[in-house]
C-alpha positions as CSV (number, residue, x, y, z in Angstrom):
1,M,-8.8,-16.8,7.1
2,R,-10.8,-17.0,10.4
3,I,-13.0,-14.2,11.7
4,V,-13.5,-13.7,15.4
5,V,-15.9,-11.0,16.7
6,D,-15.8,-10.0,20.4
7,L,-19.6,-9.8,20.9
8,N,-19.1,-8.2,24.3
9,K,-17.3,-5.3,22.5
10,C,-19.7,-5.1,19.5
11,Q,-22.1,-2.2,19.9
12,G,-24.1,-2.9,16.7
13,Y,-22.8,0.0,14.6
14,A,-23.2,-2.3,11.6
15,Q,-20.2,-1.0,9.6
16,C,-19.2,-4.6,9.0
17,A,-22.6,-5.5,7.7
18,F,-22.5,-2.5,5.3
19,L,-18.9,-3.2,4.0
20,A,-19.1,-7.1,3.9
21,P,-22.8,-8.1,3.7
22,D,-22.0,-11.6,2.5
23,V,-20.1,-12.2,5.7
24,F,-21.8,-10.1,8.4
25,T,-25.4,-9.4,8.9
26,M,-27.5,-7.7,11.7
27,H,-30.3,-9.7,13.2
28,G,-32.6,-7.0,14.6
29,E,-30.9,-3.8,15.8
30,E,-28.2,-5.3,18.1
31,A,-27.4,-8.9,17.3
32,L,-24.6,-9.6,14.8
33,L,-24.5,-12.8,12.8
34,Y,-21.3,-13.7,10.8
35,N,-19.5,-16.5,9.0
36,P,-16.3,-17.2,10.9
37,L,-14.8,-19.0,8.0
38,A,-15.6,-16.6,5.1
39,A,-14.5,-17.6,1.6
40,E,-11.3,-16.1,0.2
41,E,-13.3,-14.1,-2.3
42,H,-14.5,-11.9,0.7
43,R,-10.9,-11.2,2.0
44,D,-10.8,-7.5,0.9
45,A,-14.4,-6.8,2.2
46,V,-13.6,-8.5,5.5
47,A,-10.4,-6.5,5.9
48,R,-12.3,-3.2,5.3
49,A,-15.0,-4.3,7.7
50,A,-12.5,-5.1,10.5
51,A,-10.7,-1.8,9.9
52,A,-14.0,0.2,10.0
53,C,-15.3,-1.3,13.3
54,P,-15.5,1.7,15.6
55,V,-14.8,-0.5,18.7
56,Q,-12.3,-2.8,17.0
57,A,-14.4,-5.9,17.9
58,I,-13.3,-7.8,14.8
59,T,-10.1,-9.9,14.6
60,V,-9.2,-11.7,11.3
61,E,-6.6,-14.5,11.7
62,G,-4.7,-15.2,8.5
63,L,-5.7,-11.9,6.8
64,H,-2.2,-10.8,5.8
65,E,-1.4,-14.1,4.0
66,G,-3.1,-12.8,0.8
67,A,-2.8,-9.7,-1.3
68,P,-2.7,-6.2,0.2
69,V,-6.1,-4.5,0.8
70,E,-6.8,-0.9,-0.2
71,P,-7.6,1.4,2.7
72,V,-11.1,2.6,3.4
73,Q,-12.2,5.9,4.8
74,V,-14.9,5.7,7.5
75,L,-16.9,8.7,8.4
76,T,-18.5,8.8,11.8
77,G,-20.7,11.3,13.7
78,A,-24.3,12.4,13.4
79,P,-26.5,11.0,10.6
80,W,-26.4,12.9,7.4
81,E,-29.2,15.4,6.9
82,P,-29.9,17.5,3.8
83,R,-28.9,21.2,4.1
84,D,-32.3,22.4,3.2
85,G,-33.8,20.7,6.3
86,R,-35.9,18.1,4.5
């Protein structure tokens, strides 16, 4: 499995870092660092991270050679705030 991130497309939403922290990490608020040759044990997390990228900046070559990955639901929009205004 080989991971390619189009860093010109990446907007720093960090969904990948949240879903696959052993492969993707944010350096500061905008710079993404990642392991392009992540271990097989991270296959499912990488697939979820690629699917969750709001700008589809992540491509994973050789992803479908392994077992199927469960779908992930991604919620987007304004940050969550408690209903009582705190």
